[in-house]
C-alpha positions as CSV (number, residue, x, y, z in Angstrom):
1,M,32.7,-6.4,-1.1
2,R,31.9,-3.2,-2.6
3,R,30.2,-5.1,-5.6
4,S,27.8,-6.8,-3.2
5,G,26.8,-3.2,-1.5
6,V,26.0,-2.1,-5.0
7,T,24.0,-4.6,-5.7
8,R,22.1,-4.2,-2.4
9,A,21.8,-0.7,-3.2
10,G,20.5,-1.3,-6.6
11,R,17.9,-3.8,-5.3
12,L,16.7,-1.2,-3.0
13,V,16.2,1.3,-5.5
14,S,14.5,-1.2,-7.8
15,A,12.2,-2.1,-4.9
16,R,11.5,1.4,-3.9
17,T,10.7,2.3,-7.4
18,V,8.3,-0.6,-7.9
19,L,6.7,0.0,-4.4
20,A,6.4,4.1,-5.4
21,G,4.9,3.0,-8.9
22,L,2.3,0.5,-7.3
23,L,1.3,3.5,-4.7
24,G,1.0,5.9,-7.3
25,A,-1.0,3.8,-9.5
26,M,-3.3,3.0,-6.8
27,A,-3.7,6.6,-6.0
28,L,-4.4,7.8,-9.5
29,G,-7.0,4.9,-10.1
30,Q,-9.1,5.6,-7.1
31,A,-8.8,9.5,-7.6
32,S,-9.8,9.2,-11.3
33,D,-13.3,7.9,-10.1
34,L,-13.5,9.0,-6.4
35,D,-17.2,8.0,-6.5
36,G,-16.5,4.6,-7.5
37,F,-13.7,4.3,-5.0
38,E,-16.0,5.5,-2.4
39,A,-18.5,2.7,-3.3
40,A,-15.9,0.0,-3.2
41,L,-14.6,1.3,0.2
42,A,-18.2,1.2,1.5
43,G,-18.5,-2.5,0.6
44,Y,-15.9,-3.3,3.3
45,R,-18.5,-2.3,6.0
46,V,-15.6,-0.4,8.2
47,V,-16.1,3.2,7.5
48,P,-19.4,4.7,8.3
49,G,-21.3,6.7,5.3
50,A,-20.7,10.0,6.9
51,V,-17.2,9.7,6.7
52,L,-16.6,7.6,3.5
53,D,-15.8,10.7,1.4
54,P,-13.0,11.8,3.8
55,A,-12.0,8.6,4.3
56,A,-11.6,7.9,0.5
57,K,-9.8,11.0,-0.1
58,L,-7.3,10.2,3.1
59,M,-6.5,7.0,1.5
60,V,-5.9,8.2,-2.0
61,G,-3.7,11.0,-0.4
62,L,-1.7,8.6,1.7
63,E,-0.7,6.3,-1.1
64,A,0.1,9.5,-3.4
65,L,2.3,11.1,-0.7
66,A,3.8,7.7,-0.3
67,A,4.7,7.3,-3.7
68,V,6.1,10.5,-4.0
69,A,8.1,10.5,-0.9
70,L,9.6,7.1,-1.9
71,L,10.7,8.4,-5.3
72,R,11.8,11.7,-3.9
73,R,13.8,9.7,-1.0
74,W,12.0,12.1,1.7
75,R,12.2,10.7,5.3
76,G,9.4,9.0,6.2
77,G,8.4,7.8,2.8
78,E,8.8,4.2,3.8
79,V,6.6,4.5,7.0
80,L,3.7,5.8,4.7
81,A,4.3,2.8,2.3
82,V,3.9,0.6,5.0
83,T,0.9,2.1,6.6
84,A,-0.8,1.8,3.1
85,A,0.0,-1.5,2.8
86,V,-1.1,-2.5,6.3
87,V,-4.5,-0.7,5.9
88,W,-5.3,-2.5,2.5
89,S,-4.1,-6.0,3.9
90,T,-6.2,-5.7,7.2
91,A,-9.3,-4.5,5.4
92,G,-9.0,-7.5,3.0
93,V,-8.4,-9.9,5.9
94,V,-11.0,-8.6,8.0
95,A,-13.7,-8.6,4.7
96,F,-12.8,-11.9,3.8
97,A,-13.0,-13.3,7.3
98,R,-16.6,-11.9,7.6
99,G,-17.5,-13.7,4.6
100,L,-18.6,-10.3,2.6
101,S,-18.7,-10.7,-1.0
102,L,-16.9,-7.9,-2.7
103,Q,-17.0,-7.3,-6.5
104,N,-14.3,-4.8,-6.4
105,C,-11.5,-5.0,-3.6
106,G,-11.0,-1.3,-4.7
107,C,-7.2,-1.3,-4.9
108,F,-7.0,0.6,-8.0
109,G,-10.4,2.3,-7.8
110,T,-12.7,1.2,-10.6
111,H,-10.0,0.3,-12.7
112,L,-8.5,-3.0,-13.1
113,Q,-11.4,-4.3,-10.8
114,Q,-11.5,-7.8,-9.1
115,P,-13.5,-9.7,-6.5
116,L,-12.0,-10.2,-3.3
117,R,-10.8,-13.7,-3.2
118,W,-8.1,-15.8,-1.2
119,W,-5.6,-14.9,-3.9
120,I,-5.9,-11.2,-3.2
121,L,-4.9,-11.6,0.1
122,L,-1.5,-13.3,-0.9
123,E,-1.1,-10.3,-3.3
124,D,-1.6,-8.0,-0.3
125,A,0.8,-10.0,1.7
126,E,3.3,-9.7,-1.0
127,F,2.4,-5.9,-0.8
128,V,3.2,-5.6,3.1
129,A,6.3,-7.8,2.5
130,L,7.7,-5.4,-0.2
131,A,6.9,-2.3,1.9
132,G,8.3,-3.8,4.9
133,W,11.7,-4.8,3.1
134,V,12.0,-1.3,1.9
135,F,11.3,0.0,5.3
136,L,13.8,-2.4,7.0
137,Q,16.7,-1.9,4.1
138,A,16.3,1.9,4.4
139,R,16.6,1.9,7.9
140,R,19.7,-0.2,7.5
141,R,21.4,2.1,5.1
142,A,20.4,5.3,7.2
143,G,22.2,3.2,10.2
144,A,19.2,3.3,12.5
145,P,18.9,-0.1,14.3
146,A,16.1,-2.3,13.1
147,P,13.2,-2.6,15.3
148,A,13.6,-5.7,17.8
149,A,11.4,-8.9,16.7
150,A,8.5,-9.7,19.0
């Protein structure tokens, strides 16, 4: 019994680390060329031009804070990670459904650019699944009840 608990705890630490690394890489890539990241965000056509700069900075800050919080095991880090994953996934699905042609999805700013295609939506779904699993496992370990399924 104890061995499976160690394995489960090890999986959670690994998943938190991978998720933190992903969020940290996203934040660093976006922050390294904030103007380029703003241009990528503008392509989604959901953020008015007047607030594009603060929105870009807010997203970079959210991802960076989530990465640090996950690594430091700060309370709420999992919620920040889920929030970042859901924001990106929702933006991707909406842009794809609207038929927008994005040459850079913006996930890593101007680095590792890739156009928004259907497989990016699969990557986003994996991002949400990883963040959700980390969130649920952290709640389970803390002894908090998992949210009821709708």
